[in-house]
N, C-alpha and C positions, 0 to 999 in steps of 0.2 A: 815175838808173835803178838800181833795186834788183837785186841778184844773186838768182838762183834756183837752188836745189839740190834734188835728189830724195833724200829720206831713206827708203831701202828698209828696211822693218822687218818683222820676223816675231816673234811672241810664241808661247811655249808656255805653256799655262795648266792649271790643275787642273780646268777645266770651261768651260762656256759662259756663265755668269752673272757679269758683271763686278762685281756687288754682293755676291756670295757667294764666288765662286771667285777664285783668286790667280794673278798672273803668276809663272811659275816660271823663265822664261828670256826674254831679249830680245837680239836681234841687229839691228844696223843697218849699212848701207853707205851712205855719202854718195856720190852721183855728180853730175856736171854734167848739164845737160839733154841733152847729147849722149851720156850714159850712160858717161862715163869715170869710173872709180872714183877717189875722192879720199881714202878712208879707211874704216876699219871699226871697230866697237865691238861687244862682246858681254859679257853677264854672266849667270850663273846666280843665282837668287834663292831664299833660304830665307825664306818668309813669316813676318812677325811672328806670334807666337802658336803657332808650331810648334816651339818650342825643345826640348820634351821628346819629340819624335816619333821619335827614334833612326833616322834614315835613310829614313823613309817618312812619308807624311802622317799626322796624328793619326787614330786609329781612330774618333774621334767624327765625322769628316767622312764624308759620303755621296758618295764619288767614284764616278763611272760606271765600271763594270768595263773598258770599252773604253779609257778614259783611263788608268786604273791600269795596264793591260797595256802600252799604248803607251809610257808613260813608264818603266815597268820595263824593257821590252825595249831602249829607247834609252839606258838608264842615267841618265836625267835625275834621277830621285829620288835616286840615289846621289850624283851630282855636286852636286845642290843641298845635300844634307846635309853633304858634305865641304868644299865651297868656296863655298856660296851666301852672298850679301850681302843686306842688307835692300833692300827696294824703294826706300826713300828714298835709300840710298847709291848704288844703280844709277842712279836718276834724276838725282841731283846730278852724278855722274861723266859721264853722257851729256850733260847740259846744258853742263858745263865743256868737254867735247870738241867739242860743236857750236859753242861760242863761239870755238874756234880756227879753225873753217872759215868761219863766217858769223855773221849776226846774227838776232835774233828776226824771225819772219815771212818768212824767206827759204827755208824748208824746206817742200817738198811731200811729204806722206806718200805712199809708194809701196810696192807689194807686191801680194799676192793676198789678197783678203778684208779688206784694210785699211780700206775704207770702212765696212763694217758690223760688223766684229769687233774688229780691233786698236784702232781709234780709240775704241771704247766702253771697252775696258779701260784704255787710256792716260788717257782723261778721268777715269775713276773712281779709278785707282790711281797715276797719274803726271801729275797735273793741271798741274804747273809745266812739264813737257815740252810739253804741248799748246799752251802759250802761244808756243812757238817755231814752230808749224806754221801754214801757210796753211789756209784754210777748206776747200779742195778736196783731193782725192786722185787719184793715178794707180793704178788697180786693174786689174792684168793679168788677174785672174780674170773681171772684167766684160768686158774686151776679148775674152778667149778665148771666153766664152759668146756674146757678140754676134756675133763672126765665124762661129761655128757656126750661130747662128739665121738669119743672112742667107745661108747657104750658102757661106761662104768659109772653112771650116775647113781648106782647103788651105793657108792662110797660117799655120796653127798646127801646130807639130810636137808629137807626143805627149810629154807631160812624163814624166820619170822618176818612179819611186815616191819620195815624200818620206820622208826619214828621221825627220821630226818632231823635229828639232833645229833651233833657230832660225837659226843661221848657214848651215847647209846648205840649209835651205828658202829663206832670203832670196836666196841665190845662184841657186837654181833659178828664182825669180820674176824676178830681174834678167836672167838669161840668156833667159828666155821673151820679155821685151820686146825684147831685142837681136835675137832671132830674128824677131820680128814686124816690127821696123824693117827688117831686111835683106830680108824677103820683100816688103815694100811699096816698097822702093827701085827 
């Protein structure tokens, strides 16, 4: 019997197009299927090709003003410039860390929006990592919207404002599923 772990993941990116925009931050928490935390990993990333950008994205990029303000307010641009690693280095370190917990194909991608947003960015920019994931995801955003659509939003507590930093956001999503689990018990 194969082990199964949930890889709670959140990405911060420079936009919404995985072929053009870049991963700027990744945070992961591995839990058991019972939602017990087994470990955490996070990295800020300074994308390849941005070497001469001096603390903010290159002026030649057309970054949405909302994204620019969000990452300025959260200090993500500053953190990326000061301590960012390459996306390849972050991917290699994350895979090494996952290998200490489990094996390939034992990790289910979990979070909010992971099915349609994070998985696309991971496939495009961290393809070796996607080889560690099962084909399906646990997406609490889908669960939240589904419960609302069927008139059971009483099972969902209002989420706090997300700070748009990967580790803080991933913890919000994990707590959201824990709250849903408790409400359904």
